[in-house]
Residue frames as a rotation matrix with the C-alpha (Angstrom) as fourth column:
MET 1
0.279 0.040 0.959 2.73
-0.267 -0.957 0.117 4.92
0.922 -0.289 -0.256 138.90
GLN 2
-0.758 -0.432 -0.488 4.43
0.291 0.447 -0.846 4.83
0.583 -0.784 -0.213 142.34
THR 3
0.366 0.887 -0.282 2.21
0.676 -0.046 0.735 5.04
0.639 -0.460 -0.616 145.39
GLY 4
0.152 -0.339 0.928 4.67
-0.536 -0.818 -0.210 7.27
0.831 -0.465 -0.306 147.55
SER 5
0.922 0.386 0.014 4.69
-0.188 0.417 0.889 4.45
0.338 -0.823 0.457 150.21
ALA 6
0.238 -0.920 -0.310 8.49
0.674 0.386 -0.630 4.44
0.700 -0.059 0.712 150.34
ASN 7
-0.799 -0.348 0.490 8.20
-0.087 -0.739 -0.668 7.49
0.595 -0.576 0.560 152.76
PRO 8
-0.030 0.847 -0.530 5.48
0.815 0.328 0.477 6.15
0.578 -0.418 -0.701 155.41
PRO 9
-0.487 -0.118 -0.865 6.39
0.784 -0.496 -0.373 9.14
-0.385 -0.860 0.334 157.93
LEU 10
-0.997 0.062 0.038 5.07
-0.030 -0.820 0.571 11.55
0.067 0.568 0.820 155.35
HIS 11
-0.319 0.934 -0.162 1.66
-0.044 0.156 0.987 10.06
0.947 0.321 -0.009 155.71
ASP 12
-0.425 0.166 -0.890 1.53
0.875 0.328 -0.356 10.13
0.232 -0.930 -0.285 159.49
SER 13
0.473 0.768 0.432 -1.15
0.680 -0.630 0.375 12.51
0.560 0.117 -0.820 160.74
GLN 14
0.683 -0.284 -0.673 1.17
0.489 -0.507 0.710 14.08
-0.543 -0.813 -0.207 163.34
THR 15
-0.435 -0.880 0.189 3.76
0.684 -0.187 0.705 14.71
-0.585 0.436 0.683 160.75
ARG 16
-0.180 0.549 0.816 1.06
0.813 -0.384 0.437 16.23
0.554 0.742 -0.378 158.33
LEU 17
0.749 0.601 -0.278 -0.18
0.640 -0.547 0.540 18.45
0.172 -0.582 -0.795 161.13
ILE 18
0.271 -0.723 -0.636 3.32
0.440 -0.494 0.750 19.74
-0.856 -0.483 0.184 161.93
ALA 19
-0.629 -0.438 0.642 4.03
0.757 -0.156 0.635 20.33
-0.177 0.885 0.430 158.11
VAL 20
0.141 0.755 0.640 0.75
0.779 -0.484 0.399 22.14
0.610 0.442 -0.657 157.64
GLY 21
0.774 0.130 -0.620 1.49
0.588 -0.512 0.626 24.31
-0.236 -0.849 -0.472 160.79
LEU 22
-0.100 -0.957 -0.271 5.00
0.545 -0.280 0.790 25.15
-0.832 -0.068 0.550 159.74
THR 23
-0.512 -0.025 0.858 3.84
0.852 -0.143 0.504 25.91
0.110 0.989 0.095 156.18
ALA 24
0.572 0.791 0.216 1.18
0.682 -0.605 0.410 28.29
0.455 -0.087 -0.886 157.40
ALA 25
0.602 -0.424 -0.677 3.63
0.405 -0.568 0.716 30.06
-0.689 -0.705 -0.170 159.78
GLY 26
-0.400 -0.899 0.176 6.04
0.654 -0.145 0.743 30.38
-0.642 0.412 0.646 156.81
GLY 27
-0.139 0.447 0.883 3.47
0.886 -0.343 0.313 32.50
0.443 0.826 -0.348 155.10
LEU 28
0.608 0.454 -0.651 3.23
0.745 -0.610 0.270 35.07
-0.274 -0.649 -0.709 157.88
PRO 29
-0.293 -0.791 -0.537 6.19
0.522 -0.603 0.603 37.03
-0.801 -0.104 0.590 156.73
TYR 30
-0.743 0.166 0.648 4.51
0.609 -0.233 0.758 37.68
0.277 0.958 0.072 153.36
ALA 31
0.325 0.940 -0.101 1.45
0.819 -0.226 0.527 38.90
0.473 -0.254 -0.844 155.23
GLY 32
0.407 -0.274 -0.871 3.62
0.654 -0.578 0.487 41.22
-0.637 -0.768 -0.056 157.38
GLY 33
-0.749 -0.640 0.174 5.24
0.537 -0.432 0.725 42.56
-0.388 0.636 0.667 154.14
LEU 34
-0.346 0.718 0.603 1.74
0.661 -0.270 0.701 43.45
0.666 0.641 -0.381 152.76
LEU 35
0.577 0.620 -0.532 0.66
0.814 -0.380 0.439 44.95
0.070 -0.686 -0.724 155.98
ASP 36
-0.169 -0.819 -0.548 3.98
0.691 -0.495 0.528 46.96
-0.703 -0.289 0.649 155.90
VAL 37
-0.877 -0.071 0.475 3.17
0.441 -0.507 0.741 48.39
0.188 0.859 0.476 152.44
LEU 38
0.072 0.981 0.179 -0.44
0.765 -0.170 0.621 49.05
0.640 0.092 -0.763 153.48
ILE 39
0.626 0.079 -0.775 0.64
0.676 -0.550 0.490 51.25
-0.387 -0.832 -0.398 156.44
GLY 40
0.964 -0.192 0.184 3.07
-0.041 -0.792 -0.609 53.03
0.263 0.579 -0.772 154.03
ASP 41
0.452 -0.819 0.353 6.22
-0.621 -0.005 0.783 51.59
-0.640 -0.573 -0.512 155.37
SER 42
0.746 -0.201 -0.635 8.76
-0.439 0.568 -0.696 49.68
0.500 0.798 0.335 153.57
ALA 43
0.175 -0.743 0.646 11.03
-0.971 -0.020 0.240 48.59
-0.165 -0.669 -0.725 156.40
TRP 44
0.137 -0.024 0.990 10.14
-0.248 0.967 0.058 44.80
-0.959 -0.254 0.126 155.98
LEU 45
0.813 0.342 -0.471 10.44
-0.529 0.098 -0.843 44.68
-0.242 0.935 0.260 152.15
MET 46
0.012 -0.888 -0.460 14.05
-0.886 0.204 -0.416 43.71
0.463 0.413 -0.784 151.91
THR 47
-0.613 -0.173 0.771 13.60
-0.663 0.644 -0.383 41.17
-0.430 -0.746 -0.509 154.74
VAL 48
0.304 0.855 0.421 10.72
-0.476 0.519 -0.710 39.67
-0.825 0.015 0.565 153.05
GLN 49
0.659 -0.244 -0.712 12.56
-0.736 -0.011 -0.677 39.55
0.157 0.970 -0.187 149.76
ILE 50
-0.372 -0.916 -0.150 15.45
-0.842 0.401 -0.362 37.79
0.392 -0.008 -0.920 151.11
TYR 51
-0.386 0.372 0.844 13.11
-0.507 0.679 -0.531 35.35
-0.770 -0.633 -0.073 153.02
GLY 52
0.647 0.738 -0.194 11.47
-0.550 0.275 -0.789 34.57
-0.528 0.617 0.583 149.80
ALA 53
0.307 -0.676 -0.670 14.65
-0.819 0.172 -0.548 33.61
0.486 0.717 -0.500 148.35
VAL 54
-0.718 -0.581 0.382 15.54
-0.696 0.597 -0.400 31.38
0.004 -0.553 -0.833 151.21
ILE 55
0.001 0.795 0.606 12.08
-0.461 0.539 -0.705 29.64
-0.887 -0.279 0.367 151.08
ALA 56
0.790 0.213 -0.574 12.40
-0.611 0.210 -0.763 29.11
-0.042 0.954 0.297 147.32
SER 57
-0.266 -0.917 -0.296 15.90
-0.844 0.370 -0.388 27.62
0.466 0.147 -0.873 147.84
PHE 58
-0.525 0.096 0.845 14.42
-0.627 0.628 -0.461 25.38
-0.575 -0.772 -0.270 150.47
VAL 59
0.482 0.865 0.136 11.78
-0.467 0.385 -0.796 24.13
-0.741 0.320 0.590 148.10
SER 60
0.536 -0.466 -0.704 14.37
-0.752 0.116 -0.649 23.70
0.384 0.877 -0.288 145.44
GLY 61
-0.589 -0.734 0.337 16.29
-0.805 0.498 -0.322 21.50
0.069 -0.461 -0.885 147.88
ILE 62
0.029 0.662 0.749 13.19
-0.458 0.675 -0.578 19.36
-0.889 -0.326 0.322 148.19
HIS 63
0.851 0.339 -0.401 13.33
-0.485 0.215 -0.848 18.88
-0.201 0.916 0.347 144.57
TRP 64
-0.075 -0.953 -0.293 17.05
-0.899 0.192 -0.393 18.00
0.431 0.234 -0.871 144.64
GLY 65
-0.626 -0.052 0.778 16.14
-0.568 0.715 -0.408 15.29
-0.535 -0.697 -0.477 147.24
ALA 66
0.432 0.863 0.262 13.21
-0.433 0.453 -0.779 14.20
-0.791 0.223 0.570 145.22
ALA 67
0.359 -0.431 -0.828 15.66
-0.903 0.062 -0.425 13.56
0.234 0.900 -0.367 142.29
LEU 68
-0.684 -0.660 0.311 16.93
-0.724 0.668 -0.172 10.69
-0.095 -0.342 -0.935 144.36
PHE 69
-0.534 0.514 0.671 13.62
-0.072 0.763 -0.642 8.97
-0.842 -0.391 -0.371 144.05
ALA 70
0.345 0.515 -0.785 12.59
-0.720 -0.392 -0.573 10.07
-0.602 0.763 0.236 140.51
SER 71
0.843 0.025 0.537 12.69
0.344 0.742 -0.575 7.95
-0.413 0.670 0.617 137.47
PRO 72
-0.064 -0.998 0.013 15.93
0.654 -0.032 0.756 8.11
-0.754 0.057 0.655 135.56
ARG 73
-0.072 0.267 0.961 14.18
0.867 -0.460 0.193 10.11
0.494 0.847 -0.198 132.79
MET 74
0.689 0.615 0.382 13.20
0.395 -0.762 0.514 12.72
0.608 -0.203 -0.768 135.32
ALA 75
0.582 -0.490 -0.649 16.11
0.770 0.074 0.634 12.87
-0.262 -0.869 0.420 137.72
PRO 76
-0.460 -0.844 0.275 18.58
0.886 -0.420 0.195 14.95
-0.049 0.334 0.941 135.60
SER 77
-0.209 0.471 0.857 15.93
0.410 -0.753 0.514 17.49
0.888 0.459 -0.035 134.95
LEU 78
0.842 0.525 -0.127 15.03
0.326 -0.307 0.894 17.85
0.430 -0.794 -0.430 138.60
LEU 79
0.133 -0.865 -0.484 18.73
0.909 -0.089 0.408 18.30
-0.396 -0.494 0.774 139.50
VAL 80
-0.751 -0.489 0.444 19.10
0.617 -0.759 0.208 21.18
0.235 0.430 0.872 137.04
ALA 81
0.001 0.732 0.681 15.77
0.317 -0.646 0.694 22.74
0.948 0.215 -0.232 137.65
SER 82
0.725 0.094 -0.682 16.45
0.689 -0.075 0.721 22.75
0.017 -0.993 -0.118 141.51
ASN 83
-0.190 -0.933 -0.307 19.48
0.885 -0.298 0.357 24.57
-0.424 -0.204 0.882 140.81
VAL 84
-0.614 0.097 0.783 18.10
0.529 -0.687 0.499 27.04
0.586 0.720 0.370 138.26
THR 85
0.380 0.911 0.159 15.24
0.442 -0.330 0.834 27.93
0.812 -0.246 -0.529 140.56
ALA 86
0.476 -0.333 -0.813 17.46
0.843 -0.089 0.530 28.50
-0.249 -0.939 0.239 143.54
LEU 87
-0.533 -0.846 0.005 19.63
0.789 -0.495 0.363 30.75
-0.305 0.197 0.932 141.57
LEU 88
-0.349 0.583 0.734 16.60
0.512 -0.537 0.670 32.71
0.785 0.610 -0.111 140.18
ALA 89
0.655 0.649 -0.387 15.48
0.602 -0.139 0.786 33.17
0.456 -0.748 -0.482 143.67
TRP 90
-0.006 -0.790 -0.614 18.92
0.851 -0.327 0.412 34.52
-0.526 -0.519 0.674 144.77
ILE 91
-0.765 -0.352 0.540 18.62
0.610 -0.664 0.432 37.04
0.206 0.660 0.722 142.04
GLY 92
0.188 0.890 0.415 15.19
0.398 -0.455 0.797 37.99
0.898 0.015 -0.440 143.09
ALA 93
0.641 0.011 -0.767 16.68
0.735 -0.298 0.609 38.85
-0.222 -0.955 -0.199 146.56
LEU 94
-0.265 -0.890 -0.371 19.28
0.788 -0.422 0.449 41.09
-0.556 -0.174 0.813 144.88
VAL 95
-0.686 0.048 0.726 17.35
0.553 -0.614 0.563 43.29
0.473 0.788 0.395 142.57
ALA 96
-0.830 0.410 0.378 14.90
-0.510 -0.832 -0.217 46.06
0.226 -0.373 0.900 143.31
PRO 97
-0.730 0.544 0.413 11.79
-0.103 0.510 -0.854 44.94
-0.675 -0.666 -0.317 145.05
GLN 98
0.139 0.806 -0.575 9.49
-0.774 -0.274 -0.571 45.73
-0.618 0.524 0.586 142.21
LEU 99
0.102 -0.256 -0.961 11.34
-0.835 0.503 -0.223 43.24
0.541 0.825 -0.163 139.93
GLY 100
-0.848 -0.523 0.088 12.48
-0.476 0.677 -0.561 40.95
0.234 -0.518 -0.823 142.72
PHE 101
-0.474 0.695 0.540 9.03
-0.481 0.310 -0.820 40.07
-0.738 -0.649 0.187 144.04
ILE 102
0.629 0.648 -0.430 7.58
-0.722 0.282 -0.632 39.36
-0.288 0.708 0.645 140.59
LEU 103
-0.164 -0.661 -0.732 10.53
-0.746 0.569 -0.347 37.15
0.646 0.489 -0.587 139.99
LEU 104
-0.896 -0.132 0.424 10.14
-0.416 0.584 -0.698 35.32
-0.155 -0.801 -0.578 143.30
ALA 105
0.106 0.989 0.108 6.26
-0.682 0.151 -0.715 34.86
-0.724 0.002 0.690 142.23
ALA 106
0.457 0.085 -0.885 7.49
-0.852 0.328 -0.409 33.23
0.256 0.941 0.222 138.97
VAL 107
-0.601 -0.775 -0.195 9.91
-0.599 0.598 -0.532 31.05
0.529 -0.203 -0.824 140.87
PHE 108
-0.578 0.505 0.641 7.20
-0.499 0.403 -0.767 29.90
-0.646 -0.763 0.019 143.46
ILE 109
0.488 0.821 -0.297 4.80
-0.740 0.209 -0.639 29.15
-0.462 0.532 0.710 140.39
THR 110
0.193 -0.454 -0.870 7.50
-0.721 0.536 -0.440 27.11
0.666 0.712 -0.224 138.58
LEU 111
-0.811 -0.499 0.306 8.27
-0.568 0.546 -0.615 25.23
0.140 -0.673 -0.727 141.77
LEU 112
-0.188 0.855 0.483 4.67
-0.592 0.294 -0.750 24.36
-0.783 -0.427 0.452 142.04
LEU 113
0.592 0.365 -0.719 4.65
-0.805 0.318 -0.501 23.07
0.046 0.875 0.482 138.39
ILE 114
-0.479 -0.768 -0.424 7.60
-0.588 0.640 -0.495 20.85
0.652 0.012 -0.758 139.25
ASP 115
-0.774 0.154 0.614 5.74
-0.482 0.485 -0.730 19.53
-0.410 -0.861 -0.301 142.29
ARG 116
0.314 0.929 -0.195 2.88
-0.823 0.164 -0.543 18.68
-0.473 0.332 0.816 140.04
LEU 117
0.232 -0.452 -0.861 5.23
-0.742 0.490 -0.457 16.48
0.628 0.746 -0.222 137.98
LEU 118
-0.782 -0.603 0.154 6.49
-0.490 0.444 -0.750 14.99
0.384 -0.662 -0.644 141.21
TYR 119
-0.349 0.769 0.536 2.91
-0.641 0.222 -0.735 14.31
-0.684 -0.600 0.416 142.49
ARG 120
0.584 0.553 -0.595 1.81
-0.812 0.400 -0.425 12.85
0.003 0.731 0.682 139.00
ASP 121
-0.018 -0.611 -0.792 4.83
-0.459 0.708 -0.536 10.37
0.888 0.354 -0.293 139.21
GLY 122
0.721 0.427 -0.545 3.84
0.205 0.621 0.757 9.36
0.662 -0.658 0.360 142.77
ILE 123
-0.300 -0.911 -0.281 6.83
0.587 0.056 -0.808 10.92
0.752 -0.408 0.518 144.47
LEU 124
-0.904 0.113 0.412 4.94
-0.381 -0.652 -0.655 13.51
0.195 -0.749 0.633 146.53
PRO 125
-0.676 0.724 -0.138 1.88
0.713 0.596 -0.371 12.29
-0.186 -0.349 -0.918 148.43
PRO 126
-0.085 0.744 0.663 -1.51
0.742 -0.397 0.540 14.03
0.665 0.538 -0.518 147.64
TRP 127
0.747 0.357 -0.561 -1.87
0.654 -0.549 0.521 15.89
-0.122 -0.756 -0.643 151.00
PHE 128
-0.137 -0.877 -0.460 1.63
0.589 -0.446 0.675 17.37
-0.797 -0.178 0.578 150.46
PHE 129
-0.708 -0.038 0.705 0.74
0.674 -0.332 0.660 18.47
0.209 0.943 0.261 146.89
ARG 130
0.316 0.893 0.321 -2.47
0.730 -0.445 0.518 20.15
0.606 0.071 -0.792 148.10
LEU 131
0.568 -0.228 -0.791 -0.59
0.599 -0.545 0.587 21.90
-0.565 -0.807 -0.173 150.84
ARG 132
-0.555 -0.829 0.067 1.92
0.617 -0.357 0.701 23.17
-0.558 0.431 0.710 148.13
VAL 133
-0.299 0.602 0.741 -1.00
0.733 -0.351 0.582 24.49
0.610 0.717 -0.336 146.00
ALA 134
0.676 0.702 -0.225 -2.50
0.690 -0.496 0.526 26.42
0.258 -0.511 -0.820 148.80
ILE 135
0.448 -0.547 -0.707 0.69
0.460 -0.537 0.707 27.98
-0.767 -0.642 0.011 150.05
THR 136
-0.636 -0.653 0.411 1.96
0.688 -0.238 0.686 28.74
-0.350 0.719 0.601 146.61
ALA 137
0.141 0.776 0.615 -1.32
0.793 -0.460 0.399 30.48
0.592 0.432 -0.680 145.71
ALA 138
0.858 0.311 -0.408 -0.96
0.503 -0.666 0.551 32.64
-0.101 -0.679 -0.728 148.81
VAL 139
0.097 -0.900 -0.425 2.76
0.418 -0.350 0.838 33.44
-0.903 -0.259 0.342 148.54
ALA 140
-0.549 -0.378 0.745 2.73
0.834 -0.201 0.513 34.09
-0.045 0.904 0.426 144.78
THR 141
0.419 0.724 0.549 -0.23
0.696 -0.644 0.317 36.47
0.583 0.249 -0.774 145.14
ALA 142
0.784 -0.118 -0.610 1.49
0.446 -0.576 0.685 38.21
-0.432 -0.809 -0.399 148.05
CYS 143
-0.217 -0.976 0.016 4.72
0.627 -0.127 0.769 38.53
-0.748 0.176 0.640 145.99
ILE 144
-0.320 0.235 0.918 2.78
0.885 -0.271 0.378 39.96
0.338 0.933 -0.122 142.98
LEU 145
0.770 0.618 0.159 1.08
0.508 -0.744 0.434 42.48
0.387 -0.254 -0.887 145.20
LEU 146
0.603 -0.539 -0.588 4.21
0.341 -0.492 0.801 43.43
-0.721 -0.683 -0.113 146.89
GLY 147
-0.443 -0.743 0.503 6.05
0.776 -0.036 0.630 43.79
-0.450 0.669 0.592 143.53
VAL 148
-0.132 0.506 0.852 3.35
0.780 -0.477 0.405 46.10
0.612 0.718 -0.332 142.13
THR 149
0.837 0.535 0.116 3.07
0.340 -0.674 0.656 48.19
0.430 -0.509 -0.746 145.25
ALA 150
0.288 -0.853 -0.435 6.71
0.896 0.080 0.438 48.39
-0.339 -0.516 0.787 146.26
């Protein structure tokens, strides 16, 4: 198992703090979308749906980059999975909100499962994996709620 020490900046406390803050801020649009639905408006729905596709593509890009550090047996799968998840997220932005948010939730959960493999192989540091678990739980839940209430 690799230790992940090839990327020391990811273990720096200042970098971690910035990553946690940006990740938390990245969840705010989903909270805004839920608030929008609760007050009976839907003005934010399409914006949040498109935002979800952008964020899922961003995480897919992390997986593409991780393929550079993955074992030869894992790298081809990561490259394919990163493209498939990004394309599914794009489709999630194009369809009706009811289906789009459910698809985005499935994409975020799939991305987390890929992160679990990367963590297991020592490519992702523990703190980053914990962060991904927390934000995925929040975002996937928000997407499901948005999908069933849209």
